[in-house]
C-alpha positions as a Markdown table, in Angstrom:
| # | Residue | x | y | z |
|---|---|---|---|---|
| 1 | Unk | 215.7 | -7.1 | 107.7 |
| 2 | Unk | 212.9 | -5.4 | 109.5 |
| 3 | Unk | 209.9 | -7.7 | 110.8 |
| 4 | Unk | 207.0 | -7.8 | 108.6 |
| 5 | Unk | 203.7 | -6.5 | 109.7 |
| 6 | Unk | 200.7 | -8.5 | 108.2 |
| 7 | Unk | 197.0 | -7.9 | 108.7 |
| 8 | Unk | 194.4 | -10.5 | 107.8 |
| 9 | Unk | 190.8 | -9.2 | 107.3 |
| 10 | Unk | 188.3 | -12.3 | 107.5 |
| 11 | Unk | 185.4 | -11.2 | 109.7 |
| 12 | Unk | 183.0 | -14.0 | 109.3 |
| 13 | Unk | 181.3 | -16.5 | 109.4 |
| 14 | Unk | 182.4 | -19.2 | 112.1 |
| 15 | Unk | 183.4 | -21.8 | 109.4 |
| 16 | Unk | 185.1 | -19.1 | 107.1 |
| 17 | Unk | 187.3 | -17.6 | 110.0 |
| 18 | Unk | 188.3 | -21.3 | 111.0 |
| 19 | Unk | 189.3 | -22.1 | 107.5 |
| 20 | Unk | 191.4 | -19.0 | 107.3 |
| 21 | Unk | 193.5 | -19.8 | 110.5 |
| 22 | Unk | 196.0 | -22.0 | 108.6 |
| 23 | Unk | 197.3 | -18.9 | 106.8 |
| 24 | Unk | 199.0 | -17.9 | 110.2 |
| 25 | Unk | 201.0 | -20.9 | 110.3 |
| 26 | Unk | 202.0 | -20.8 | 106.6 |
| 27 | Unk | 203.2 | -17.2 | 106.7 |
| 28 | Unk | 205.3 | -17.9 | 110.0 |
| 29 | Unk | 207.0 | -21.0 | 108.4 |
| 30 | Unk | 208.3 | -18.7 | 105.7 |
| 31 | Unk | 208.8 | -15.6 | 107.6 |
| 32 | Unk | 209.2 | -16.5 | 111.2 |
| 33 | Unk | 209.6 | -12.9 | 112.6 |
| 34 | Unk | 206.3 | -11.8 | 111.0 |
| 35 | Unk | 203.8 | -10.1 | 113.3 |
| 36 | Unk | 200.2 | -11.1 | 112.5 |
| 37 | Unk | 197.1 | -9.0 | 113.4 |
| 38 | Unk | 193.5 | -10.0 | 112.4 |
| 39 | Unk | 190.3 | -8.1 | 112.1 |
| 40 | Unk | 187.4 | -10.4 | 112.9 |
| 41 | Unk | 183.6 | -10.1 | 114.0 |
| 42 | Unk | 183.3 | -9.8 | 117.6 |
| 43 | Unk | 181.5 | -13.0 | 118.1 |
| 44 | Unk | 184.5 | -15.0 | 116.8 |
| 45 | Unk | 187.3 | -13.1 | 118.8 |
| 46 | Unk | 187.5 | -16.1 | 121.2 |
| 47 | Unk | 188.1 | -18.6 | 118.2 |
| 48 | Unk | 190.9 | -16.5 | 116.8 |
| 49 | Unk | 192.4 | -15.9 | 120.4 |
| 50 | Unk | 193.2 | -19.5 | 120.5 |
| 51 | Unk | 195.7 | -19.2 | 118.1 |
| 52 | Unk | 198.7 | -17.8 | 120.1 |
| 53 | Unk | 200.8 | -16.9 | 117.0 |
| 54 | Unk | 198.2 | -14.1 | 116.4 |
| 55 | Unk | 199.5 | -10.6 | 117.8 |
| 56 | Unk | 196.6 | -8.4 | 118.0 |
| 57 | Unk | 192.9 | -9.2 | 117.2 |
| 58 | Unk | 190.8 | -6.0 | 116.1 |
| 59 | Unk | 187.1 | -6.8 | 116.9 |
| 60 | Unk | 184.7 | -5.7 | 114.1 |
| 61 | Unk | 181.1 | -5.4 | 115.4 |
| 62 | Unk | 179.1 | -4.4 | 112.3 |
| 63 | Unk | 176.3 | -7.1 | 112.9 |
| 64 | Unk | 175.7 | -5.1 | 116.2 |
| 65 | Unk | 176.4 | -1.5 | 115.0 |
| 66 | Unk | 173.7 | -1.8 | 112.4 |
| 67 | Unk | 171.0 | -2.0 | 115.0 |
| 68 | Unk | 171.9 | 1.4 | 116.4 |
| 69 | Unk | 173.6 | 3.5 | 113.8 |
| 70 | Unk | 172.0 | 6.5 | 114.9 |
| 71 | Unk | 173.5 | 6.1 | 118.4 |
| 72 | Unk | 176.4 | 8.3 | 119.5 |
| 73 | Unk | 177.8 | 5.3 | 121.4 |
| 74 | Unk | 177.8 | 3.2 | 118.3 |
| 75 | Unk | 179.6 | 5.9 | 116.4 |
| 76 | Unk | 182.1 | 6.4 | 118.7 |
| 77 | Unk | 182.8 | 2.5 | 118.7 |
| 78 | Unk | 183.1 | 2.7 | 114.9 |
| 79 | Unk | 185.6 | 5.5 | 115.0 |
| 80 | Unk | 187.5 | 3.6 | 117.6 |
| 81 | Unk | 187.6 | 0.6 | 115.4 |
| 82 | Unk | 189.2 | 2.6 | 112.6 |
| 83 | Unk | 191.6 | 4.4 | 114.8 |
| 84 | Unk | 192.9 | 1.0 | 116.1 |
| 85 | Unk | 193.0 | -0.3 | 112.6 |
| 86 | Unk | 195.2 | 2.7 | 111.4 |
| 87 | Unk | 197.5 | 2.5 | 114.3 |
| 88 | Unk | 200.1 | 0.3 | 112.6 |
| 89 | Unk | 201.3 | 0.4 | 109.1 |
| 90 | Unk | 201.4 | -3.1 | 107.4 |
| 91 | Unk | 203.5 | -4.7 | 104.5 |
| 92 | Unk | 200.7 | -6.8 | 103.6 |
| 93 | Unk | 197.0 | -6.6 | 104.2 |
| 94 | Unk | 195.0 | -9.7 | 103.1 |
| 95 | Unk | 191.3 | -9.8 | 102.5 |
| 96 | Unk | 190.3 | -13.4 | 101.9 |
| 97 | Unk | 186.6 | -12.8 | 102.1 |
| 98 | Unk | 185.9 | -10.5 | 99.0 |
| 99 | Unk | 183.1 | -8.6 | 100.1 |
| 100 | Unk | 182.4 | -4.8 | 100.0 |
| 101 | Unk | 182.5 | -4.5 | 103.9 |
| 102 | Unk | 186.0 | -6.2 | 104.0 |
| 103 | Unk | 187.4 | -4.3 | 101.2 |
| 104 | Unk | 186.5 | -1.0 | 103.1 |
| 105 | Unk | 188.4 | -2.4 | 105.9 |
| 106 | Unk | 191.2 | -3.2 | 103.7 |
| 107 | Unk | 191.0 | 0.4 | 102.3 |
| 108 | Unk | 191.2 | 2.0 | 105.4 |
| 109 | Unk | 194.3 | 0.1 | 106.6 |
| 110 | Unk | 197.7 | 2.0 | 106.4 |
| 111 | Unk | 200.3 | 0.4 | 104.2 |
| 112 | Unk | 204.1 | 0.6 | 104.8 |
| 113 | Unk | 206.2 | 2.2 | 102.1 |
| 114 | Unk | 206.0 | -0.6 | 99.5 |
| 115 | Unk | 203.2 | -2.4 | 101.2 |
| 116 | Unk | 200.6 | -4.3 | 99.3 |
| 117 | Unk | 196.8 | -4.9 | 99.8 |
| 118 | Unk | 196.0 | -8.3 | 98.2 |
| 119 | Unk | 192.9 | -10.0 | 97.9 |
| 120 | Unk | 190.5 | -12.4 | 95.5 |
| 121 | Unk | 190.1 | -11.7 | 92.0 |
| 122 | Unk | 187.2 | -14.1 | 91.8 |
| 123 | Unk | 185.0 | -16.1 | 94.0 |
| 124 | Unk | 184.4 | -19.8 | 94.4 |
| 125 | Unk | 181.3 | -21.5 | 92.9 |
| 126 | Unk | 178.2 | -20.5 | 95.0 |
| 127 | Unk | 180.1 | -17.8 | 97.1 |
| 128 | Unk | 178.8 | -14.6 | 97.9 |
| 129 | Unk | 181.9 | -12.9 | 96.4 |
| 130 | Unk | 181.5 | -9.2 | 95.4 |
| 131 | Unk | 183.6 | -7.9 | 92.8 |
| 132 | Unk | 183.5 | -4.4 | 93.8 |
| 133 | Unk | 186.1 | -5.3 | 96.7 |
| 134 | Unk | 188.7 | -5.4 | 94.1 |
| 135 | Unk | 188.8 | -1.6 | 94.0 |
| 136 | Unk | 190.7 | -1.9 | 97.4 |
| 137 | Unk | 193.4 | -4.1 | 96.3 |
| 138 | Unk | 196.8 | -3.5 | 94.9 |
| 139 | Unk | 197.2 | -7.2 | 93.8 |
| 140 | Unk | 194.3 | -9.5 | 93.0 |
| 141 | Unk | 194.8 | -13.1 | 93.0 |
| 142 | Unk | 192.8 | -15.5 | 90.8 |
| 143 | Unk | 191.9 | -19.1 | 92.0 |
| 144 | Unk | 190.2 | -22.1 | 90.4 |
| 145 | Unk | 186.4 | -21.6 | 91.4 |
| 146 | Unk | 186.4 | -25.0 | 92.9 |
| 147 | Unk | 189.4 | -24.3 | 95.4 |
| 148 | Unk | 188.7 | -25.8 | 98.9 |
| 149 | Unk | 187.9 | -23.1 | 101.5 |
| 150 | Unk | 191.1 | -23.8 | 103.7 |
| 151 | Unk | 193.2 | -23.6 | 100.5 |
| 152 | Unk | 191.9 | -20.2 | 99.2 |
| 153 | Unk | 193.5 | -18.0 | 101.8 |
| 154 | Unk | 196.7 | -20.2 | 101.8 |
| 155 | Unk | 197.2 | -19.8 | 98.1 |
| 156 | Unk | 196.4 | -16.1 | 98.2 |
| 157 | Unk | 199.2 | -15.4 | 100.6 |
| 158 | Unk | 201.6 | -17.9 | 99.0 |
| 159 | Unk | 201.1 | -16.2 | 95.7 |
| 160 | Unk | 201.7 | -12.7 | 97.0 |
| 161 | Unk | 204.8 | -13.6 | 99.3 |
| 162 | Unk | 206.3 | -16.0 | 97.0 |
| 163 | Unk | 206.2 | -19.4 | 98.5 |
| 164 | Unk | 204.5 | -22.7 | 97.9 |
| 165 | Unk | 201.7 | -24.4 | 99.8 |
| 166 | Unk | 203.1 | -28.0 | 100.2 |
| 167 | Unk | 202.0 | -29.0 | 103.8 |
| 168 | Unk | 198.8 | -30.0 | 105.5 |
| 169 | Unk | 197.0 | -27.2 | 107.1 |
| 170 | Unk | 197.8 | -26.2 | 110.7 |
| 171 | Unk | 195.2 | -24.4 | 112.4 |
| 172 | Unk | 197.1 | -23.6 | 115.6 |
| 173 | Unk | 194.4 | -24.7 | 117.7 |
| 174 | Unk | 195.7 | -26.4 | 121.2 |
| 175 | Unk | 194.6 | -30.0 | 122.0 |
| 176 | Unk | 192.4 | -30.5 | 124.9 |
| 177 | Unk | 194.0 | -30.1 | 128.4 |
| 178 | Unk | 193.7 | -32.4 | 131.3 |
| 179 | Unk | 191.7 | -31.1 | 134.2 |
| 180 | Unk | 188.2 | -30.4 | 135.3 |
| 181 | Unk | 185.6 | -30.0 | 132.6 |
| 182 | Unk | 182.4 | -27.7 | 132.9 |
| 183 | Unk | 179.5 | -28.9 | 134.9 |
| 184 | Unk | 177.6 | -29.6 | 131.6 |
| 185 | Unk | 180.3 | -31.8 | 130.0 |
| 186 | Unk | 180.5 | -35.5 | 130.9 |
| 187 | Unk | 183.6 | -36.7 | 132.6 |
| 188 | Unk | 183.5 | -39.7 | 130.3 |
| 189 | Unk | 183.8 | -39.9 | 126.7 |
| 190 | Unk | 180.9 | -38.5 | 124.7 |
| 191 | Unk | 179.6 | -38.0 | 121.3 |
| 192 | Unk | 178.2 | -34.6 | 120.0 |
| 193 | Unk | 175.5 | -34.1 | 117.3 |
| 194 | Unk | 175.8 | -30.9 | 115.5 |
| 195 | Unk | 172.5 | -31.4 | 113.9 |
| 196 | Unk | 171.4 | -27.7 | 113.8 |
| 197 | Unk | 171.8 | -25.3 | 110.7 |
| 198 | Unk | 169.9 | -22.6 | 109.2 |
| 199 | Unk | 169.0 | -24.0 | 105.9 |
| 200 | Unk | 166.5 | -26.9 | 106.0 |
| 201 | Unk | 168.1 | -28.5 | 103.0 |
| 202 | Unk | 171.3 | -29.0 | 104.7 |
| 203 | Unk | 169.7 | -31.0 | 107.6 |
| 204 | Unk | 170.0 | -34.7 | 108.1 |
| 205 | Unk | 166.6 | -36.4 | 108.7 |
| 206 | Unk | 165.6 | -36.7 | 112.4 |
| 207 | Unk | 165.2 | -40.5 | 112.2 |
| 208 | Unk | 168.8 | -40.7 | 111.0 |
| 209 | Unk | 170.0 | -39.1 | 114.1 |
| 210 | Unk | 167.9 | -41.2 | 116.2 |
| 211 | Unk | 169.0 | -44.4 | 114.8 |
| 212 | Unk | 172.7 | -43.2 | 115.1 |
| 213 | Unk | 172.3 | -42.1 | 118.5 |
| 214 | Unk | 170.6 | -45.5 | 119.6 |
| 215 | Unk | 173.5 | -47.3 | 118.0 |
| 216 | Unk | 176.1 | -45.5 | 119.9 |
| 217 | Unk | 174.6 | -46.4 | 123.4 |
| 218 | Unk | 175.8 | -46.5 | 126.1 |
| 219 | Unk | 178.1 | -43.3 | 125.0 |
| 220 | Unk | 176.4 | -40.3 | 126.1 |
| 221 | Unk | 175.1 | -38.1 | 123.0 |
| 222 | Unk | 175.2 | -34.5 | 123.6 |
| 223 | Unk | 172.8 | -32.3 | 121.4 |
| 224 | Unk | 174.0 | -28.8 | 121.0 |
| 225 | Unk | 171.6 | -25.8 | 119.5 |
| 226 | Unk | 171.8 | -22.4 | 118.7 |
| 227 | Unk | 168.2 | -21.2 | 118.4 |
| 228 | Unk | 164.9 | -21.8 | 119.9 |
| 229 | Unk | 164.0 | -24.0 | 116.8 |
| 230 | Unk | 167.2 | -25.8 | 117.1 |
| 231 | Unk | 166.4 | -26.4 | 120.8 |
| 232 | Unk | 163.0 | -27.9 | 119.8 |
| 233 | Unk | 164.5 | -30.1 | 117.2 |
| 234 | Unk | 167.1 | -31.2 | 120.0 |
| 235 | Unk | 164.3 | -32.1 | 122.6 |
| 236 | Unk | 162.4 | -34.1 | 120.0 |
| 237 | Unk | 165.5 | -36.0 | 119.2 |
| 238 | Unk | 166.5 | -36.6 | 122.9 |
| 239 | Unk | 163.0 | -38.0 | 123.4 |
| 240 | Unk | 163.8 | -40.9 | 121.4 |
| 241 | Unk | 167.3 | -41.7 | 122.5 |
| 242 | Unk | 167.7 | -42.5 | 126.2 |
| 243 | Unk | 171.5 | -41.9 | 126.2 |
| 244 | Unk | 171.1 | -38.5 | 124.7 |
| 245 | Unk | 171.1 | -35.0 | 126.6 |
| 246 | Unk | 170.0 | -31.6 | 125.5 |
| 247 | Unk | 172.6 | -29.1 | 126.5 |
| 248 | Unk | 172.0 | -25.7 | 127.9 |
| 249 | Unk | 172.6 | -22.6 | 125.7 |
| 250 | Unk | 176.4 | -22.3 | 125.1 |
| 251 | Unk | 178.4 | -19.4 | 124.4 |
| 252 | Unk | 180.9 | -19.6 | 121.6 |
| 253 | Unk | 183.7 | -20.3 | 123.7 |
| 254 | Unk | 181.8 | -23.0 | 125.4 |
| 255 | Unk | 180.7 | -24.4 | 121.9 |
| 256 | Unk | 184.5 | -24.7 | 120.8 |
| 257 | Unk | 185.3 | -26.5 | 124.1 |
| 258 | Unk | 182.5 | -29.0 | 123.3 |
| 259 | Unk | 184.0 | -29.7 | 119.9 |
| 260 | Unk | 187.4 | -29.9 | 121.4 |
| 261 | Unk | 186.6 | -32.6 | 123.8 |
| 262 | Unk | 184.4 | -34.9 | 121.9 |
| 263 | Unk | 185.2 | -38.5 | 121.5 |
| 264 | Unk | 183.2 | -38.3 | 118.3 |
| 265 | Unk | 181.5 | -35.4 | 116.4 |
| 266 | Unk | 178.9 | -36.0 | 114.1 |
| 267 | Unk | 177.6 | -33.0 | 112.3 |
| 268 | Unk | 176.3 | -31.4 | 109.1 |
| 269 | Unk | 178.0 | -28.9 | 107.1 |
| 270 | Unk | 178.3 | -26.1 | 109.8 |
| 271 | Unk | 180.8 | -24.4 | 111.8 |
| 272 | Unk | 181.0 | -26.2 | 114.6 |
| 273 | Unk | 181.5 | -29.5 | 112.8 |
| 274 | Unk | 184.4 | -28.0 | 111.1 |
| 275 | Unk | 185.7 | -26.8 | 114.3 |
| 276 | Unk | 185.7 | -30.5 | 115.5 |
| 277 | Unk | 187.6 | -31.6 | 112.3 |
| 278 | Unk | 190.3 | -28.6 | 113.0 |
| 279 | Unk | 190.9 | -29.9 | 116.3 |
| 280 | Unk | 191.4 | -33.4 | 114.5 |
| 281 | Unk | 188.8 | -34.8 | 116.9 |
| 282 | Unk | 187.3 | -38.1 | 115.3 |
| 283 | Unk | 184.7 | -36.3 | 113.2 |
| 284 | Unk | 182.1 | -37.2 | 110.6 |
| 285 | Unk | 181.0 | -34.5 | 108.3 |
| 286 | Unk | 177.5 | -35.0 | 106.7 |
| 287 | Unk | 176.8 | -33.4 | 103.4 |
| 288 | Unk | 173.3 | -33.2 | 102.3 |
| 289 | Unk | 172.7 | -30.3 | 100.2 |
| 290 | Unk | 176.2 | -28.6 | 100.1 |
| 291 | Unk | 179.1 | -29.6 | 98.0 |
| 292 | Unk | 181.5 | -31.8 | 99.8 |
| 293 | Unk | 184.7 | -30.4 | 97.6 |
| 294 | Unk | 184.3 | -26.9 | 99.4 |
| 295 | Unk | 184.7 | -27.5 | 103.0 |
| 296 | Unk | 185.5 | -31.3 | 103.7 |
| 297 | Unk | 188.1 | -32.2 | 106.2 |
| 298 | Unk | 190.7 | -33.6 | 104.2 |
| 299 | Unk | 193.8 | -33.3 | 106.5 |
| 300 | Unk | 193.5 | -36.3 | 108.6 |
| 301 | Unk | 192.2 | -40.1 | 108.6 |
| 302 | Unk | 190.3 | -39.0 | 111.9 |
| 303 | Unk | 188.0 | -37.1 | 109.8 |
| 304 | Unk | 185.2 | -38.9 | 107.7 |
| 305 | Unk | 183.1 | -37.0 | 105.0 |
| 306 | Unk | 180.1 | -38.6 | 103.9 |
| 307 | Unk | 177.5 | -37.5 | 101.2 |
| 308 | Unk | 177.4 | -34.7 | 98.8 |
| 309 | Unk | 175.1 | -32.2 | 97.5 |
| 310 | Unk | 171.7 | -33.8 | 97.0 |
| 311 | Unk | 173.0 | -37.0 | 98.2 |
| 312 | Unk | 172.8 | -37.3 | 101.9 |
| 313 | Unk | 174.5 | -40.3 | 103.5 |
| 314 | Unk | 172.7 | -43.3 | 104.8 |
| 315 | Unk | 172.9 | -44.1 | 108.5 |
| 316 | Unk | 174.7 | -47.4 | 107.7 |
| 317 | Unk | 177.7 | -45.2 | 106.3 |
| 318 | Unk | 177.6 | -43.2 | 109.2 |
| 319 | Unk | 177.6 | -46.0 | 111.6 |
| 320 | Unk | 180.3 | -47.8 | 109.8 |
| 321 | Unk | 182.5 | -44.8 | 110.0 |
| 322 | Unk | 181.6 | -44.3 | 113.7 |
| 323 | Unk | 182.7 | -47.7 | 114.6 |
| 324 | Unk | 186.1 | -47.1 | 112.8 |
| 325 | Unk | 186.8 | -43.9 | 114.3 |
| 326 | Unk | 185.8 | -45.3 | 117.8 |
| 327 | Unk | 188.0 | -48.4 | 117.6 |
| 328 | Unk | 184.8 | -50.8 | 117.6 |
| 329 | Unk | 185.2 | -51.9 | 113.9 |
């Protein structure tokens, strides 16, 4: 039997790309000879590259291209992207994002004889699903609107390829290796606070972070940030926590390493928190204004999910979870 060629289209965002990774292990468990390619936004290539079972990554740069669509260089990049996309014929193309832009990518991909283009027939509650994406499908898979973010892609592939999802998700991310750490990373165990998020309602109160950080002393607490505003917030937190340090601006690759090496990660519902959980680091996920069912880390006892939409967790809950995860209970 010829090897299956499979293309996954999941371009963004960080957490969504991460949650799509278990599709790779599922497909290969049932079709070990399959060759899997992936279209992803260029900023997240380094994350997908960590999964050694993905053959080819095709970078997509719409966020950057939009800024210079009139440029000849940009038009040549776009043409090169579609040329690369069409170099292979695929037996399956999966679009698990369900947007017009991902549908267009799916539509441009070439199918092998008898190949199928498979996507979502509906979105989850609160998602940005665009029904027009179904125009590019040969098969549309309907799921419960409250299906977990990790399960969605897994179930779509299983329905199309005729197998059951009956194992815990495997993200294919290697554990931290021994050896030298970057200069900005402590040699000893550290906690990292992923406190920043674009939407204020998803944030945990500064006083809560401070109380938690002080209770973790003398363990170093590293404060990550991704924007000028988040850096300012991190600096304000660090002023009240002698054991805290504001990190320099990190690349995506460095931010993933930060999560991968953490002895304890505490964060709001954001991509880097979910990355720590995918590495199965001791992780506390804080839900303040987003539904917990959608993205909670439910595959390991080393992940604790607290709070829910409209019900932020209390400091005492977080500290109790931290003590258990650190073996201090």
